N, CA and C of each residue as an Amber inpcrd file, in Angstrom:
protein
   213
 -19.2220000  26.0850000  65.7950000 -19.1910000  24.7830000  66.4350000
 -18.5190000  23.7870000  65.4970000 -17.5610000  23.0320000  66.0100000
 -16.9190000  21.9770000  65.2340000 -17.1520000  20.6740000  65.9890000
 -18.3060000  20.0110000  65.7340000 -18.6600000  18.8090000  66.4850000
 -17.7410000  17.6400000  66.1500000 -17.5560000  16.7330000  67.1010000
 -16.6880000  15.5840000  66.8360000 -17.3040000  14.6290000  65.8110000
 -16.4450000  13.9760000  65.0680000 -16.8900000  12.9780000  64.0980000
 -17.6370000  11.8730000  64.8370000 -18.7790000  11.4760000  64.2660000
 -19.6070000  10.4330000  64.8610000 -20.7480000  10.9770000  65.7020000
 -20.6860000  12.2600000  66.0450000 -21.7750000  12.8480000  66.8280000
 -22.9170000  13.2450000  65.8870000 -24.0570000  13.5770000  66.4690000
 -25.2100000  14.0090000  65.6800000 -25.4280000  15.4990000  65.8960000
 -25.7580000  16.1840000  64.7930000 -25.9630000  17.6300000  64.8410000
 -27.1690000  17.9940000  63.9920000 -27.7000000  19.1730000  64.2580000
 -28.8060000  19.7130000  63.4820000 -28.2810000  20.8610000  62.6350000
 -28.5560000  20.7980000  61.3480000 -28.2560000  21.9020000  60.4350000
 -29.4170000  22.8820000  60.5940000 -29.1910000  23.9720000  61.3050000
 -30.2840000  24.8920000  61.6170000 -30.8130000  25.6350000  60.3900000
 -30.0730000  25.6280000  59.2980000 -30.5650000  26.2810000  58.0790000
 -31.6340000  25.4420000  57.3870000 -31.6350000  24.1270000  57.6480000
 -32.6260000  23.2420000  57.0170000 -33.4580000  22.4570000  58.0290000
 -32.9660000  22.3480000  59.2590000 -33.6550000  21.5490000  60.2760000
 -33.3280000  20.0650000  60.2080000 -32.4270000  19.6780000  59.3130000
 -32.0780000  18.2600000  59.1480000 -31.1020000  17.8080000  60.2280000
 -31.2920000  16.5530000  60.6580000 -30.3860000  15.9250000  61.6180000
 -29.4210000  15.0510000  60.8360000 -28.1470000  15.1360000  61.1680000
 -27.1570000  14.3270000  60.4760000 -26.0380000  13.9040000  61.4020000
 -25.3730000  12.8410000  60.9940000 -24.1960000  12.3610000  61.7190000
 -22.9760000  13.0270000  61.1160000 -22.1140000  13.5340000  61.9640000
 -20.9130000  14.2260000  61.5030000 -19.9510000  13.1830000  60.9400000
 -19.5960000  13.3780000  59.6510000 -18.7170000  12.4390000  58.9670000
 -17.3040000  12.9790000  58.7960000 -17.1650000  14.2910000  58.8610000
 -15.8380000  14.8630000  58.6880000 -15.8750000  16.3710000  58.6540000
 -14.6820000  16.9270000  58.5490000 -14.5090000  18.3720000  58.4500000
 -13.6270000  18.6140000  57.2320000 -14.1560000  19.3420000  56.2790000
 -13.4240000  19.5940000  55.0390000 -13.3640000  21.0950000  54.8110000
 -12.1750000  21.6470000  54.9300000 -12.0410000  23.0930000  54.8010000
 -12.8760000  23.7710000  55.8830000 -13.6640000  24.7640000  55.4920000
 -14.4740000  25.4650000  56.4940000 -15.8030000  24.7770000  56.7850000
 -16.0880000  23.6470000  56.1470000 -17.3890000  23.0030000  56.2630000
 -17.3640000  21.7320000  57.1020000 -18.5370000  21.3810000  57.6030000
 -18.7440000  20.1150000  58.3120000 -19.5840000  19.2430000  57.3910000
 -19.1970000  17.9780000  57.2410000 -19.9220000  17.0450000  56.3930000
 -20.8520000  16.2110000  57.2650000 -22.1320000  16.1900000  56.8710000
 -23.1510000  15.4470000  57.6020000 -23.7730000  14.4000000  56.6950000
 -24.2140000  13.3150000  57.2940000 -24.9280000  12.2660000  56.5650000
 -26.2470000  12.0200000  57.2880000 -27.3480000  11.8810000  56.5530000
 -28.6420000  11.6550000  57.1930000 -28.6500000  10.3770000  58.0300000
 -29.5270000  10.3530000  59.0140000 -29.6820000   9.1610000  59.8470000
 -30.0420000   7.9920000  58.9460000 -29.3830000   6.8700000  59.1000000
 -29.6420000   5.6840000  58.2900000 -28.8610000   5.6470000  56.9990000
 -28.0800000   6.6780000  56.7150000 -27.2690000   6.7050000  55.5050000
 -27.8750000   7.5960000  54.4450000 -27.1900000   7.6860000  53.3530000
 -27.6440000   8.5360000  52.2600000 -26.5800000   9.5200000  51.8550000
 -26.9720000  10.4460000  51.0240000 -26.0330000  11.4210000  50.4740000
 -25.6350000  12.4540000  51.5290000 -24.3400000  12.6450000  51.6550000
 -23.8160000  13.6390000  52.5970000 -24.0840000  15.0380000  52.0800000
 -24.1270000  15.9680000  53.0060000 -24.1890000  17.3730000  52.6380000
 -23.2200000  18.1440000  53.5160000 -22.8460000  19.3030000  53.0420000
 -21.9070000  20.1570000  53.7740000 -22.6330000  21.3840000  54.2820000
 -22.2120000  21.8350000  55.4460000 -22.7730000  23.0820000  55.9670000
 -21.7130000  23.8000000  56.7880000 -21.8540000  25.1080000  56.8780000
 -20.9070000  25.8680000  57.6840000 -21.1080000  25.5570000  59.1620000
 -20.0440000  25.4870000  59.9320000 -20.1600000  25.1210000  61.3380000
 -21.0230000  26.0730000  62.1540000 -21.1440000  27.3200000  61.7210000
 -21.9580000  28.2620000  62.4970000 -23.4560000  27.9830000  62.3940000
 -23.8640000  27.1200000  61.4520000 -25.2870000  26.7700000  61.3450000
 -25.6180000  25.4680000  62.0720000 -24.6570000  24.9130000  62.8110000
 -24.8680000  23.6370000  63.5010000 -25.1080000  23.8220000  64.9910000
 -25.8370000  22.8600000  65.5340000 -25.9530000  22.7220000  66.9830000
 -26.0970000  21.2390000  67.2820000 -25.8160000  20.8570000  68.5070000
 -25.9090000  19.4540000  68.9200000 -27.3640000  19.0110000  68.8500000
 -27.5950000  17.8200000  68.2980000 -28.9510000  17.2620000  68.2290000
 -29.3630000  16.7590000  69.6120000 -30.5980000  17.0420000  69.9770000
 -31.1220000  16.5330000  71.2450000 -31.4920000  15.0640000  71.0900000
 -31.7030000  14.3940000  72.1990000 -32.1280000  12.9900000  72.1540000
 -33.4400000  12.8670000  71.3970000 -34.3560000  13.7840000  71.6250000
 -35.6520000  13.7580000  70.9380000 -35.4750000  13.8880000  69.4290000
 -34.6050000  14.7770000  69.0010000 -34.3650000  14.9520000  67.5650000
 -33.7390000  13.7120000  66.9470000 -32.8340000  13.0840000  67.6660000
 -32.2250000  11.8390000  67.1550000 -33.2650000  10.7360000  67.0450000
 -34.1220000  10.6010000  68.0530000 -35.1740000   9.5840000  68.0080000
 -36.1690000   9.8640000  66.8880000 -36.4960000  11.1210000  66.6780000
 -37.4190000  11.4910000  65.6040000 -36.8250000  11.1280000  64.2420000
 -35.5350000  11.3960000  64.0560000 -34.8670000  11.0560000  62.7950000
 -34.8160000   9.5450000  62.5970000 -34.5500000   8.7940000  63.6690000
 -34.5020000   7.3340000  63.5840000 -35.8760000   6.7710000  63.2550000
 -36.9100000   7.3150000  63.8670000 -38.2750000   6.8470000  63.6100000
 -38.6890000   7.1380000  62.1710000 -38.3770000   8.3280000  61.6830000
 -38.6990000   8.6810000  60.3040000 -37.9890000   7.7390000  59.3310000
 -36.7300000   7.4280000  59.6040000 -35.9800000   6.5060000  58.7440000
 -36.6240000   5.1190000  58.7490000 -36.9490000   4.6090000  59.9300000
 -37.5600000   3.2730000  60.0200000 -38.9180000   3.2310000  59.3240000
 -39.6790000   4.2970000  59.4260000 -40.9690000   4.3520000  58.7280000
 -40.7770000   4.3090000  57.2160000 -39.8030000   5.0670000  56.6950000
 -39.5180000   5.0240000  55.2570000 -39.0380000   3.6410000  54.8390000
 -38.2110000   3.0280000  55.6630000 -37.6780000   1.6910000  55.3410000
 -38.7920000   0.6580000  55.3180000 -39.7150000   0.7290000  56.2800000
 -40.8060000  -0.2590000  56.3380000 -41.7590000  -0.1120000  55.1520000
 -41.8140000   1.0910000  54.5610000 -42.6470000   1.3060000  53.3820000
 -41.9070000   0.9760000  52.0910000 -40.6450000   0.5540000  52.2210000
 -39.8460000   0.1830000  51.0660000 -39.2540000   1.3550000  50.3070000
 -39.2050000   2.5130000  50.9580000 -38.6780000   3.7050000  50.2870000
 -37.1640000   3.7910000  50.3380000 -36.5390000   3.0470000  51.2260000
 -35.0600000   2.9890000  51.3140000 -34.6570000   1.5200000  51.4040000
 -33.4840000   1.1940000  50.8740000 -33.0440000  -0.2140000  50.9200000
 -32.6860000  -0.6750000  52.3140000
């Protein structure tokens, strides 16, 4: 799977949801919801994030932000 830039995907090897930032060589670059350090994963470990997964990632980010864990 080579998802379009700006879409959200799940890295099935880790369960993390990320926004697709680019494609570099054989890898897809993802960034966590709300920002942070990008990571790379092979496209075969990706699938499209469901609405529920996107909402869960957004809620987790907002909870961390409200506790002062992220700027």
